[in-house]
KOLDRENRO-616528 format. One record per atom (N, C-alpha, C): atom name; x, y, z; residue number from 1. Coordinates in Angstrom, 3 decimals. Atoms other than C-alpha are relative to their C-alpha. Layout:
N
CA / X / Y / Z / NUM
...
***
This chain:
172
N / 0.900 / 0.643 / 1.290 / 1
CA / 192.504 / -69.500 / -37.384 / 1
C / -1.378 / 0.303 / 0.546 / 1
N / 1.112 / -0.915 / -0.426 / 2
CA / 189.145 / -68.499 / -37.901 / 2
C / -0.931 / -0.898 / 0.704 / 2
N / 1.086 / 0.574 / -0.892 / 3
CA / 186.076 / -69.907 / -35.845 / 3
C / -0.830 / -1.184 / -0.995 / 3
N / 1.215 / 0.596 / 1.266 / 4
CA / 183.956 / -72.808 / -37.382 / 4
C / -1.099 / 0.039 / -0.055 / 4
N / 1.349 / 0.079 / -0.070 / 5
CA / 180.788 / -71.888 / -36.375 / 5
C / -0.305 / 1.691 / 0.210 / 5
N / 0.291 / -1.354 / -0.215 / 6
CA / 178.989 / -68.455 / -36.884 / 6
C / -0.592 / 0.444 / 1.365 / 6
N / 0.976 / 0.025 / -1.037 / 7
CA / 177.146 / -66.871 / -34.442 / 7
C / -1.540 / 0.185 / -0.165 / 7
N / 1.610 / -0.131 / 0.591 / 8
CA / 173.862 / -66.629 / -36.573 / 8
C / -0.318 / -1.792 / 0.063 / 8
N / 0.069 / 0.793 / -0.172 / 9
CA / 174.353 / -70.479 / -36.466 / 9
C / -0.188 / -0.983 / 1.423 / 9
N / 0.340 / 0.270 / -1.561 / 10
CA / 174.738 / -70.902 / -32.703 / 10
C / -1.000 / 0.712 / 0.463 / 10
N / 1.425 / -0.224 / -0.260 / 11
CA / 171.712 / -68.382 / -32.556 / 11
C / -1.203 / -0.479 / -0.341 / 11
N / 0.949 / 0.973 / 0.876 / 12
CA / 169.907 / -70.495 / -34.843 / 12
C / -0.496 / -1.053 / 1.225 / 12
N / -0.570 / 1.345 / -0.684 / 13
CA / 171.036 / -73.571 / -32.335 / 13
C / -0.863 / 0.244 / 1.520 / 13
N / 0.663 / -0.358 / -1.041 / 14
CA / 169.771 / -71.840 / -29.336 / 14
C / -1.503 / 0.258 / -0.279 / 14
N / 0.937 / -0.483 / 0.428 / 15
CA / 166.622 / -70.735 / -30.894 / 15
C / -0.953 / -1.244 / 0.019 / 15
N / 0.589 / 1.747 / 0.044 / 16
CA / 165.925 / -74.401 / -31.762 / 16
C / -0.452 / -0.590 / 1.429 / 16
N / 0.647 / 0.607 / -1.538 / 17
CA / 166.237 / -75.542 / -28.024 / 17
C / -0.837 / 0.635 / 0.710 / 17
N / 1.026 / -0.809 / -0.803 / 18
CA / 164.320 / -72.604 / -26.582 / 18
C / -1.188 / -0.263 / -0.474 / 18
N / 0.692 / 0.944 / 0.886 / 19
CA / 161.645 / -73.881 / -29.214 / 19
C / -0.388 / -0.961 / 0.839 / 19
N / 0.206 / 1.484 / -0.947 / 20
CA / 161.902 / -77.179 / -27.554 / 20
C / -0.472 / 0.120 / 1.110 / 20
N / 0.816 / 0.025 / -1.815 / 21
CA / 161.740 / -76.638 / -23.907 / 21
C / -1.009 / 0.544 / -0.077 / 21
N / 1.524 / -0.740 / 0.279 / 22
CA / 158.473 / -74.094 / -24.878 / 22
C / -0.768 / -0.777 / -0.099 / 22
N / 0.976 / 1.146 / 0.361 / 23
CA / 156.903 / -76.916 / -26.440 / 23
C / -0.184 / -1.093 / 1.235 / 23
N / 0.095 / 1.107 / -0.480 / 24
CA / 157.449 / -79.715 / -24.004 / 24
C / -0.497 / 0.827 / 1.834 / 24
N / 0.783 / -0.276 / -1.510 / 25
CA / 156.679 / -77.184 / -20.807 / 25
C / -1.382 / 0.078 / -0.701 / 25
N / 1.488 / -0.246 / 0.269 / 26
CA / 153.428 / -75.978 / -22.762 / 26
C / -1.006 / -1.967 / 0.167 / 26
N / 0.871 / 1.597 / 0.302 / 27
CA / 152.410 / -80.023 / -23.358 / 27
C / -0.252 / -0.175 / 1.328 / 27
N / 0.385 / 0.649 / -1.438 / 28
CA / 152.985 / -80.680 / -19.897 / 28
C / -1.130 / 0.607 / 1.051 / 28
N / 0.892 / -1.188 / -0.809 / 29
CA / 150.487 / -77.692 / -18.780 / 29
C / -1.440 / -0.740 / -0.449 / 29
N / 1.256 / 0.357 / 0.207 / 30
CA / 147.117 / -79.543 / -18.278 / 30
C / -1.549 / 0.886 / -0.724 / 30
N / 1.042 / -1.248 / 0.001 / 31
CA / 144.678 / -76.323 / -18.704 / 31
C / 0.586 / 0.218 / -2.097 / 31
N / 0.169 / -0.125 / 1.543 / 32
CA / 146.229 / -76.215 / -22.569 / 32
C / -0.146 / -1.271 / -1.012 / 32
N / 0.114 / 1.264 / 0.746 / 33
CA / 145.309 / -79.796 / -24.045 / 33
C / -0.641 / 0.498 / -0.927 / 33
N / 1.150 / -0.511 / 0.822 / 34
CA / 142.584 / -78.289 / -25.745 / 34
C / 0.095 / 1.281 / -1.022 / 34
N / -0.060 / -1.249 / 0.701 / 35
CA / 144.707 / -75.406 / -27.098 / 35
C / 0.906 / -0.740 / -1.323 / 35
N / -0.655 / 0.144 / 1.162 / 36
CA / 146.413 / -75.718 / -30.531 / 36
C / 1.016 / 1.282 / -0.285 / 36
N / -0.409 / -1.067 / -1.141 / 37
CA / 149.271 / -73.707 / -29.867 / 37
C / 1.722 / -0.447 / -1.279 / 37
N / -1.147 / -0.432 / 0.858 / 38
CA / 152.655 / -72.796 / -32.704 / 38
C / 1.039 / 0.184 / 0.448 / 38
N / -0.862 / -0.862 / -0.424 / 39
CA / 155.878 / -71.939 / -31.166 / 39
C / 1.369 / 0.232 / -1.286 / 39
N / -1.160 / -0.360 / 0.675 / 40
CA / 158.578 / -70.291 / -33.295 / 40
C / 0.950 / 1.239 / 1.127 / 40
N / -1.135 / -0.531 / -0.829 / 41
CA / 161.754 / -68.642 / -31.295 / 41
C / 1.432 / 0.658 / -1.295 / 41
N / -0.698 / -0.881 / 0.448 / 42
CA / 163.923 / -65.912 / -32.887 / 42
C / 1.043 / 0.834 / 0.647 / 42
N / -0.786 / -0.818 / -0.837 / 43
CA / 167.093 / -64.552 / -31.200 / 43
C / -1.186 / 0.224 / 1.510 / 43
N / 0.005 / 0.950 / -0.872 / 44
CA / 165.745 / -65.770 / -28.200 / 44
C / -1.706 / 0.925 / 0.204 / 44
N / 1.290 / -0.600 / 0.041 / 45
CA / 161.760 / -63.904 / -28.757 / 45
C / -0.853 / -1.196 / -0.901 / 45
N / 0.327 / 1.088 / 0.327 / 46
CA / 159.445 / -66.573 / -28.825 / 46
C / -1.454 / 0.703 / -0.486 / 46
N / 1.197 / -0.745 / 0.052 / 47
CA / 156.179 / -65.550 / -30.618 / 47
C / -1.181 / -2.088 / -0.272 / 47
N / 1.701 / 1.086 / -0.216 / 48
CA / 152.631 / -68.395 / -29.881 / 48
C / -0.395 / 0.450 / -1.174 / 48
N / 1.038 / -0.534 / 1.243 / 49
CA / 150.508 / -68.605 / -32.980 / 49
C / -0.770 / -1.660 / 0.654 / 49
N / 1.088 / 1.159 / -0.019 / 50
CA / 147.388 / -70.811 / -32.884 / 50
C / -1.509 / 0.286 / 0.718 / 50
N / 1.435 / -0.201 / -0.797 / 51
CA / 144.514 / -70.813 / -30.746 / 51
C / -0.014 / -0.714 / 1.683 / 51
N / 0.249 / 0.222 / -1.625 / 52
CA / 143.945 / -70.922 / -26.980 / 52
C / -1.355 / -0.866 / 0.431 / 52
N / 1.486 / 0.996 / -0.430 / 53
CA / 140.829 / -73.190 / -25.464 / 53
C / -0.769 / 0.878 / 0.656 / 53
N / 0.335 / -1.385 / -1.008 / 54
CA / 140.382 / -69.842 / -23.120 / 54
C / 0.535 / 1.221 / -0.204 / 54
N / -1.116 / -1.524 / -0.230 / 55
CA / 141.484 / -66.400 / -22.299 / 55
C / 0.948 / -0.767 / 1.140 / 55
N / -0.815 / 1.145 / -0.877 / 56
CA / 142.645 / -68.418 / -19.435 / 56
C / 1.913 / -0.416 / -0.528 / 56
N / -0.859 / 1.203 / 0.918 / 57
CA / 145.029 / -70.861 / -21.545 / 57
C / 1.097 / 0.859 / -0.296 / 57
N / -0.585 / -1.631 / 0.743 / 58
CA / 145.897 / -67.575 / -23.226 / 58
C / 1.244 / 0.403 / 0.481 / 58
N / -0.955 / -0.301 / -0.691 / 59
CA / 147.550 / -66.414 / -20.562 / 59
C / 1.043 / -0.966 / 0.482 / 59
N / -0.428 / 0.664 / -0.181 / 60
CA / 148.489 / -69.072 / -19.185 / 60
C / 1.346 / -0.392 / -0.628 / 60
N / -1.020 / 0.331 / 0.695 / 61
CA / 150.763 / -69.979 / -22.370 / 61
C / 0.705 / 0.604 / -0.036 / 61
N / -1.251 / -1.475 / 0.445 / 62
CA / 152.564 / -66.702 / -22.638 / 62
C / 0.593 / 0.257 / 1.603 / 62
N / -0.857 / -0.328 / -1.012 / 63
CA / 153.112 / -66.634 / -18.990 / 63
C / 1.180 / -1.514 / 0.245 / 63
N / -0.958 / 1.392 / -0.070 / 64
CA / 155.028 / -70.607 / -18.460 / 64
C / 0.732 / 0.747 / -1.247 / 64
N / -1.219 / 0.021 / 1.356 / 65
CA / 156.766 / -69.742 / -22.288 / 65
C / 0.824 / 0.887 / 0.994 / 65
N / -0.951 / -1.147 / -0.654 / 66
CA / 158.514 / -66.060 / -20.466 / 66
C / 0.592 / -0.817 / 0.892 / 66
N / -0.790 / 1.412 / -0.969 / 67
CA / 159.430 / -69.150 / -17.687 / 67
C / 1.190 / -0.475 / -0.403 / 67
N / -0.878 / 0.840 / 0.219 / 68
CA / 161.663 / -70.809 / -19.681 / 68
C / 1.469 / 0.777 / -0.296 / 68
N / -1.396 / -0.497 / 0.344 / 69
CA / 165.660 / -70.277 / -19.825 / 69
C / -0.038 / 0.488 / -1.161 / 69
N / -0.525 / -0.693 / 1.441 / 70
CA / 166.911 / -68.026 / -22.866 / 70
C / -1.301 / 0.808 / -0.555 / 70
N / 0.992 / -0.788 / 0.543 / 71
CA / 163.322 / -66.628 / -23.378 / 71
C / 0.525 / 1.698 / -0.144 / 71
N / 0.366 / -1.187 / -0.464 / 72
CA / 163.262 / -62.939 / -23.959 / 72
C / -0.951 / 0.813 / 0.235 / 72
N / 1.730 / -0.533 / 0.330 / 73
CA / 160.016 / -61.932 / -24.630 / 73
C / -0.751 / -0.730 / -0.562 / 73
N / 0.838 / 0.669 / 0.967 / 74
CA / 157.019 / -63.535 / -25.788 / 74
C / -1.356 / 0.669 / -0.938 / 74
N / 0.610 / -0.828 / 1.001 / 75
CA / 154.821 / -62.241 / -28.904 / 75
C / -1.406 / -0.984 / 0.534 / 75
N / 0.772 / 0.332 / -0.503 / 76
CA / 151.780 / -63.787 / -27.471 / 76
C / -1.227 / -0.073 / -0.543 / 76
N / 1.332 / -0.301 / 0.932 / 77
CA / 148.951 / -64.057 / -30.993 / 77
C / -0.475 / -0.908 / -0.018 / 77
N / 1.324 / 1.245 / -0.193 / 78
CA / 147.032 / -66.702 / -29.532 / 78
C / -1.030 / 0.177 / -0.241 / 78
N / 1.405 / -0.425 / 0.008 / 79
CA / 143.655 / -66.318 / -30.662 / 79
C / -1.118 / -0.998 / 0.944 / 79
N / 0.857 / 0.187 / -1.108 / 80
CA / 140.798 / -67.216 / -27.990 / 80
C / -1.337 / -1.237 / -0.585 / 80
N / 1.001 / 0.490 / 0.588 / 81
CA / 138.705 / -70.463 / -29.545 / 81
C / -1.710 / 0.288 / 0.647 / 81
N / 1.486 / 0.268 / -0.874 / 82
CA / 136.046 / -70.572 / -26.869 / 82
C / -0.531 / 1.720 / -0.456 / 82
N / 0.654 / -1.301 / 0.319 / 83
CA / 135.398 / -66.751 / -28.159 / 83
C / -1.038 / -0.334 / -1.454 / 83
N / 0.411 / 0.403 / 1.212 / 84
CA / 134.238 / -67.989 / -31.481 / 84
C / -1.600 / -0.975 / 0.498 / 84
N / 1.241 / 0.571 / -0.267 / 85
CA / 131.888 / -70.271 / -30.092 / 85
C / -1.220 / 0.548 / 0.879 / 85
N / 0.886 / -1.343 / -0.985 / 86
CA / 130.445 / -67.798 / -27.499 / 86
C / -0.475 / 0.307 / -0.863 / 86
N / 0.274 / -0.737 / 1.617 / 87
CA / 129.604 / -65.743 / -31.053 / 87
C / -0.908 / -0.822 / -0.022 / 87
N / 0.602 / 0.723 / 0.747 / 88
CA / 128.313 / -68.690 / -32.236 / 88
C / -1.703 / -0.199 / 0.637 / 88
N / 1.429 / 0.441 / -1.059 / 89
CA / 125.482 / -69.616 / -29.289 / 89
C / -0.665 / 1.143 / -0.012 / 89
N / 1.184 / -0.915 / -0.342 / 90
CA / 124.414 / -66.157 / -29.005 / 90
C / -0.395 / 0.326 / -1.471 / 90
N / 1.289 / 0.153 / 0.747 / 91
CA / 123.448 / -65.721 / -32.835 / 91
C / -0.556 / -0.798 / -0.199 / 91
N / 1.621 / 1.345 / -0.250 / 92
CA / 121.476 / -69.060 / -32.490 / 92
C / -0.649 / 0.969 / 0.726 / 92
N / 0.963 / -0.348 / -1.610 / 93
CA / 120.045 / -67.664 / -29.186 / 93
C / -0.637 / 1.125 / -0.912 / 93
N / 1.141 / -1.631 / 0.236 / 94
CA / 118.987 / -64.206 / -30.991 / 94
C / -0.679 / -0.436 / -1.133 / 94
N / 0.286 / 0.531 / 1.395 / 95
CA / 118.379 / -65.931 / -34.500 / 95
C / -1.608 / -0.977 / 0.466 / 95
N / 0.739 / 0.819 / -0.303 / 96
CA / 116.060 / -68.329 / -32.483 / 96
C / -1.343 / 0.955 / 0.559 / 96
N / 0.981 / -1.393 / -0.793 / 97
CA / 114.411 / -65.008 / -30.285 / 97
C / -0.745 / 0.358 / -0.966 / 97
N / 0.656 / -0.587 / 1.520 / 98
CA / 113.814 / -63.567 / -33.686 / 98
C / -0.796 / -1.101 / -0.355 / 98
N / 1.415 / 1.007 / 0.867 / 99
CA / 111.770 / -66.555 / -35.028 / 99
C / -0.700 / -0.231 / 0.908 / 99
N / 1.011 / 0.639 / -0.952 / 100
CA / 109.925 / -67.070 / -31.554 / 100
C / -0.668 / 1.280 / -0.474 / 100
N / 0.362 / -1.242 / -0.409 / 101
CA / 109.193 / -63.319 / -31.284 / 101
C / -0.951 / 0.333 / -2.150 / 101
N / 0.937 / 0.546 / 1.507 / 102
CA / 107.912 / -64.362 / -35.590 / 102
C / -1.293 / -0.236 / 0.321 / 102
N / 1.351 / 0.809 / -0.075 / 103
CA / 105.981 / -67.099 / -34.950 / 103
C / -1.124 / 0.682 / 0.688 / 103
N / 0.673 / -0.862 / -1.017 / 104
CA / 104.274 / -64.838 / -32.108 / 104
C / -0.777 / 1.092 / -0.962 / 104
N / 0.816 / -1.291 / 1.017 / 105
CA / 103.573 / -62.199 / -34.581 / 105
C / -0.634 / -0.482 / -0.587 / 105
N / 1.026 / 0.587 / 1.196 / 106
CA / 102.081 / -64.195 / -37.132 / 106
C / -1.099 / -0.404 / 0.831 / 106
N / 1.009 / 1.412 / -0.401 / 107
CA / 100.033 / -66.476 / -35.053 / 107
C / -0.843 / 1.516 / 0.799 / 107
N / 0.641 / -1.121 / 0.130 / 108
CA / 98.644 / -62.908 / -33.640 / 108
C / -0.619 / 0.596 / -1.005 / 108
N / 0.633 / 0.023 / 1.276 / 109
CA / 98.091 / -61.669 / -37.111 / 109
C / -1.354 / -0.693 / -0.581 / 109
N / 0.695 / 0.509 / 0.554 / 110
CA / 96.697 / -64.312 / -38.176 / 110
C / -1.441 / -0.141 / 0.746 / 110
N / 1.537 / 0.805 / -0.475 / 111
CA / 93.886 / -64.958 / -35.428 / 111
C / -0.875 / 1.285 / -0.107 / 111
N / 1.308 / -1.367 / 0.318 / 112
CA / 92.542 / -60.977 / -35.843 / 112
C / -0.863 / 0.243 / -1.093 / 112
N / 0.961 / 0.256 / 1.563 / 113
CA / 92.138 / -61.763 / -39.353 / 113
C / -0.885 / -0.590 / -0.344 / 113
N / 0.983 / 1.034 / -0.098 / 114
CA / 90.416 / -64.790 / -38.551 / 114
C / -1.355 / 0.804 / 0.467 / 114
N / 0.673 / -0.846 / -0.629 / 115
CA / 88.679 / -62.807 / -36.126 / 115
C / -1.414 / 0.830 / -1.086 / 115
N / 0.435 / -1.208 / 0.593 / 116
CA / 87.824 / -59.691 / -38.417 / 116
C / -1.017 / -0.628 / -1.631 / 116
N / 1.028 / 0.430 / 1.084 / 117
CA / 86.635 / -61.826 / -41.154 / 117
C / -1.311 / -0.982 / 0.198 / 117
N / 1.706 / -0.158 / -0.557 / 118
CA / 82.647 / -62.248 / -41.666 / 118
C / -0.168 / -1.531 / -0.282 / 118
N / 0.479 / 1.627 / 0.856 / 119
CA / 82.936 / -66.103 / -43.548 / 119
C / 0.771 / -0.904 / 1.258 / 119
N / -0.386 / 1.133 / -0.732 / 120
CA / 84.424 / -67.469 / -40.126 / 120
C / -0.188 / 0.481 / 1.055 / 120
N / 0.971 / -0.249 / -0.917 / 121
CA / 82.640 / -65.644 / -37.861 / 121
C / -1.483 / -1.071 / 0.942 / 121
N / 0.850 / 0.727 / -0.292 / 122
CA / 80.908 / -67.669 / -35.337 / 122
C / 0.347 / -1.901 / 0.079 / 122
N / -0.749 / 1.406 / 0.399 / 123
CA / 83.347 / -70.478 / -35.976 / 123
C / 1.186 / -0.253 / 0.289 / 123
N / -1.305 / -0.250 / -0.943 / 124
CA / 86.151 / -71.703 / -33.718 / 124
C / 1.484 / -0.350 / -0.549 / 124
N / -1.274 / 0.128 / 0.952 / 125
CA / 89.709 / -71.676 / -35.515 / 125
C / 1.214 / -0.031 / 0.840 / 125
N / -1.355 / -0.543 / -0.570 / 126
CA / 92.741 / -72.383 / -33.873 / 126
C / 1.111 / 0.319 / -0.465 / 126
N / -1.068 / -0.048 / 0.570 / 127
CA / 96.221 / -71.266 / -34.505 / 127
C / 0.744 / 0.080 / 0.731 / 127
N / -1.425 / 0.344 / -1.629 / 128
CA / 99.702 / -72.441 / -33.320 / 128
C / 0.888 / 0.542 / -1.943 / 128
N / -0.652 / -0.943 / 1.633 / 129
CA / 102.699 / -70.678 / -36.062 / 129
C / 1.509 / -0.777 / 0.618 / 129
N / -1.689 / 0.142 / 0.265 / 130
CA / 106.242 / -72.494 / -36.601 / 130
C / 1.171 / -0.011 / -0.694 / 130
N / -0.357 / -0.203 / 1.131 / 131
CA / 108.875 / -71.417 / -38.046 / 131
C / -0.740 / 0.542 / -1.167 / 131
N / 0.946 / -0.354 / 1.119 / 132
CA / 106.443 / -69.579 / -40.401 / 132
C / -0.840 / -0.651 / -0.424 / 132
N / 0.939 / 0.473 / 0.640 / 133
CA / 104.141 / -72.286 / -41.132 / 133
C / -1.155 / -0.017 / 1.442 / 133
N / 0.835 / -0.717 / -0.665 / 134
CA / 100.677 / -71.643 / -39.883 / 134
C / -0.912 / -1.395 / 0.145 / 134
N / 0.996 / 0.989 / -0.623 / 135
CA / 98.507 / -74.349 / -38.384 / 135
C / -1.425 / 0.272 / 0.123 / 135
N / 0.900 / -0.678 / -0.942 / 136
CA / 95.041 / -74.081 / -38.183 / 136
C / -0.925 / -1.276 / 0.119 / 136
N / 0.459 / 0.883 / 0.051 / 137
CA / 92.659 / -76.098 / -37.077 / 137
C / -1.533 / -0.052 / 1.141 / 137
N / 0.910 / -0.278 / -1.024 / 138
CA / 88.854 / -76.430 / -35.299 / 138
C / -0.894 / -0.223 / -1.327 / 138
N / 1.238 / 0.059 / 1.058 / 139
CA / 85.442 / -76.015 / -37.755 / 139
C / -0.294 / 1.206 / -0.521 / 139
N / 0.137 / -1.445 / 0.577 / 140
CA / 84.380 / -73.476 / -40.729 / 140
C / -1.591 / -1.107 / -0.449 / 140
N / 0.806 / 0.618 / 0.542 / 141
CA / 81.054 / -73.729 / -42.233 / 141
C / 0.188 / -0.405 / -1.514 / 141
N / 0.530 / 0.177 / 1.323 / 142
CA / 82.063 / -74.888 / -46.086 / 142
C / 1.259 / 0.011 / -0.177 / 142
N / -1.742 / -0.199 / 0.082 / 143
CA / 85.659 / -75.642 / -47.796 / 143
C / -0.123 / 1.174 / -0.606 / 143
N / -0.317 / -1.562 / 0.344 / 144
CA / 84.986 / -72.542 / -49.622 / 144
C / 0.165 / 1.001 / 1.392 / 144
N / -0.219 / -1.373 / -0.878 / 145
CA / 84.976 / -70.548 / -46.386 / 145
C / 1.370 / -1.241 / 0.888 / 145
N / -0.923 / -0.197 / -0.488 / 146
CA / 88.227 / -72.689 / -45.147 / 146
C / 1.067 / 0.238 / -1.439 / 146
N / -1.035 / -0.804 / 1.269 / 147
CA / 89.824 / -71.855 / -48.912 / 147
C / 0.288 / 1.145 / 0.521 / 147
N / -0.090 / -2.126 / -0.471 / 148
CA / 88.772 / -67.890 / -48.041 / 148
C / 1.013 / 0.180 / 1.478 / 148
N / -0.615 / 0.446 / -0.810 / 149
CA / 90.512 / -68.958 / -44.775 / 149
C / 1.388 / 0.069 / -0.157 / 149
N / -1.358 / 0.748 / -0.031 / 150
CA / 93.531 / -70.524 / -45.715 / 150
C / 0.826 / 1.591 / -0.939 / 150
N / -0.664 / -1.113 / 0.976 / 151
CA / 94.121 / -67.242 / -48.783 / 151
C / 0.132 / 1.101 / 1.408 / 151
N / 0.253 / -1.436 / -0.992 / 152
CA / 93.187 / -64.617 / -45.889 / 152
C / 1.273 / -0.407 / 1.109 / 152
N / -0.670 / 0.288 / -1.270 / 153
CA / 95.764 / -66.357 / -43.349 / 153
C / 1.840 / 0.200 / -1.082 / 153
N / -1.316 / -0.078 / 0.680 / 154
CA / 98.911 / -66.637 / -46.638 / 154
C / 0.430 / 1.341 / -0.377 / 154
N / -0.150 / -1.405 / 0.476 / 155
CA / 98.679 / -63.060 / -47.352 / 155
C / 0.875 / 0.673 / 1.578 / 155
N / -0.638 / -0.288 / -1.279 / 156
CA / 99.926 / -62.507 / -43.425 / 156
C / 1.864 / 0.184 / -0.219 / 156
N / -1.274 / 0.051 / 0.144 / 157
CA / 103.645 / -61.143 / -43.501 / 157
C / 0.561 / -1.243 / 0.662 / 157
N / -0.694 / 0.634 / -0.886 / 158
CA / 106.080 / -63.638 / -42.526 / 158
C / -0.571 / -1.703 / -0.034 / 158
N / 0.493 / 0.784 / 0.509 / 159
CA / 103.678 / -66.515 / -43.476 / 159
C / 1.016 / -0.862 / -1.299 / 159
N / -0.766 / 1.028 / 0.825 / 160
CA / 105.573 / -69.278 / -44.992 / 160
C / -1.169 / -0.999 / -1.071 / 160
N / 1.145 / 0.709 / 0.356 / 161
CA / 102.793 / -71.707 / -45.506 / 161
C / -1.077 / -0.151 / 1.031 / 161
N / 1.019 / 0.219 / -0.700 / 162
CA / 99.211 / -72.559 / -44.325 / 162
C / -0.676 / -1.465 / 0.092 / 162
N / 0.415 / 1.534 / -0.222 / 163
CA / 98.231 / -76.455 / -43.122 / 163
C / -1.525 / 0.374 / 0.644 / 163
N / 1.458 / 0.039 / -0.161 / 164
CA / 94.215 / -76.564 / -42.962 / 164
C / -0.543 / -1.494 / 0.210 / 164
N / 1.096 / 1.421 / 0.065 / 165
CA / 93.775 / -80.343 / -42.538 / 165
C / -0.480 / -0.218 / 0.676 / 165
N / 0.856 / 0.398 / -1.412 / 166
CA / 92.427 / -80.063 / -39.101 / 166
C / -0.757 / 0.413 / -0.074 / 166
N / 1.528 / -0.335 / 0.044 / 167
CA / 89.668 / -77.981 / -39.954 / 167
C / -0.885 / -0.455 / -0.838 / 167
N / 0.835 / 0.680 / 0.938 / 168
CA / 87.018 / -79.743 / -40.776 / 168
C / -1.571 / 0.855 / -0.020 / 168
N / 1.252 / -0.545 / 0.534 / 169
CA / 83.626 / -78.755 / -41.969 / 169
C / -1.333 / -0.279 / 1.219 / 169
N / 1.297 / 0.092 / -1.563 / 170
CA / 80.872 / -77.857 / -39.032 / 170
C / -1.163 / -0.793 / -0.899 / 170
N / 1.540 / 0.589 / 0.289 / 171
CA / 77.566 / -79.983 / -39.502 / 171
C / -1.051 / 0.917 / 0.584 / 171
N / 1.197 / -1.158 / -0.164 / 172
CA / 74.228 / -77.754 / -39.438 / 172
C / -0.793 / -0.568 / 1.251 / 172
***
């Protein structure tokens, strides 16, 4: 009489059992709690997909999977989630550094333009820049002088806007 089950069914049942054992094993490892791991098994070869919370977590997942009875080998395709967070922080830091350098450069350039201008000579004007917005404070001779200095500052590369409300007209 022929066999009631085929080798394919037996292999599928064995693979399902291995997948269940691997999932149970990985769920019991504390350092993998923040990982998102998908497990599939084909002919005793376990494939891990998804994200590991760190490089160490990826290694632990692969090593612990290999220890499970019936596992022939492991294809550890886990991505390390922390690397994308580190990359994002690095991009933010670079952007912030670039902005600070840019704001410092704008402030320096604006100060030199104001110092070189004949209408603002002899008057004290302070300059602060944040995110490309230049804030001027101090005093100038007239409203025309304020508008003139504002125009000079607005032409400096990188200046997004100029705030002059803190400039007063000096009394004679």
